[in-house]
C-alpha positions in Angstrom: -15.8 -9.6 -4.8 -17.5 -6.3 -5.4 -15.9 -2.9 -5.9 -16.7 -1.6 -2.4 -15.1 -4.7 -0.7 -11.9 -4.2 -2.8 -11.6 -0.5 -2.0 -12.4 -1.0 1.7 -9.8 -3.8 1.8 -6.9 -1.5 0.8 -4.2 -1.6 3.6 -1.0 0.3 4.3 0.9 -2.9 3.4 -0.8 -3.1 0.0 0.3 0.4 -1.0 3.8 0.5 0.6 5.7 0.1 -2.6 4.0 3.1 -4.4 5.6 6.5 -4.3 3.5 9.1 -2.4 1.1 6.4 -1.4 -2.0 7.2 0.5 -4.9 5.3 1.8 -8.6 6.1 1.2 -10.0 7.6 4.4 -13.3 6.2 5.5 -14.7 4.3 2.6 -18.5 4.3 2.3 -20.8 2.2 0.1 -23.6 4.0 -1.7 -26.0 2.7 0.8 -24.0 4.2 3.7 -23.7 7.7 2.0 -26.0 10.4 3.3 -28.4 11.9 0.7 -26.6 15.3 0.9 -23.2 13.6 0.2 -24.6 11.9 -2.9 -26.3 15.1 -4.1 -23.1 17.1 -3.6 -20.9 14.6 -5.4 -23.3 14.3 -8.4 -23.5 18.1 -8.7 -19.7 18.5 -8.3 -16.9 16.2 -9.2 -19.1 13.2 -10.1 -21.3 15.2 -12.6 -22.5 12.8 -15.3 -22.4 9.8 -13.0 -25.7 8.1 -12.2 -26.4 7.6 -8.5 -27.0 3.9 -9.0 -23.5 3.5 -10.5 -21.7 4.6 -7.4 -20.2 1.6 -5.6 -17.9 3.2 -3.1 -17.0 6.7 -2.0 -13.9 8.0 -0.3 -14.0 11.4 1.4 -11.0 13.7 0.9 -12.6 16.9 2.2 -12.5 18.3 5.7 -16.3 18.2 6.2 -17.2 14.8 4.7 -20.0 16.5 2.8 -19.5 14.8 -0.6 -17.9 17.9 -2.3 -14.4 16.4 -2.4 -13.5 12.8 -2.7 -13.5 9.8 -5.0 -16.3 7.7 -6.4 -15.6 4.2 -7.5 -18.3 3.3 -9.9 -19.3 0.4 -12.2 -18.0 2.2 -15.3 -14.8 3.9 -14.0 -13.5 6.2 -11.3 -14.3 9.8 -10.6 -12.4 12.1 -8.3 -12.4 15.8 -7.3 -9.4 16.3 -9.5 -9.6 13.6 -12.2 -11.9 11.4 -14.2 -10.8 8.0 -15.5 
């Protein structure tokens, strides 16, 4: 199972036991992302990540423009407020 399928498969039931749980809103694969979303993510919170490493993207911003969110990638996770 690939990373996108795992992230897209997260349900309310699977996170119910975690404090302050939230679900990713609208998960996109790299192929579903608009060019502008990819460019904004790579210039912003996902700087240092290669486009081809992005497996899934979850928008957390109001405008869905790629400036805020989370990128699940082959070599870790990058978000607007943290990098793991």
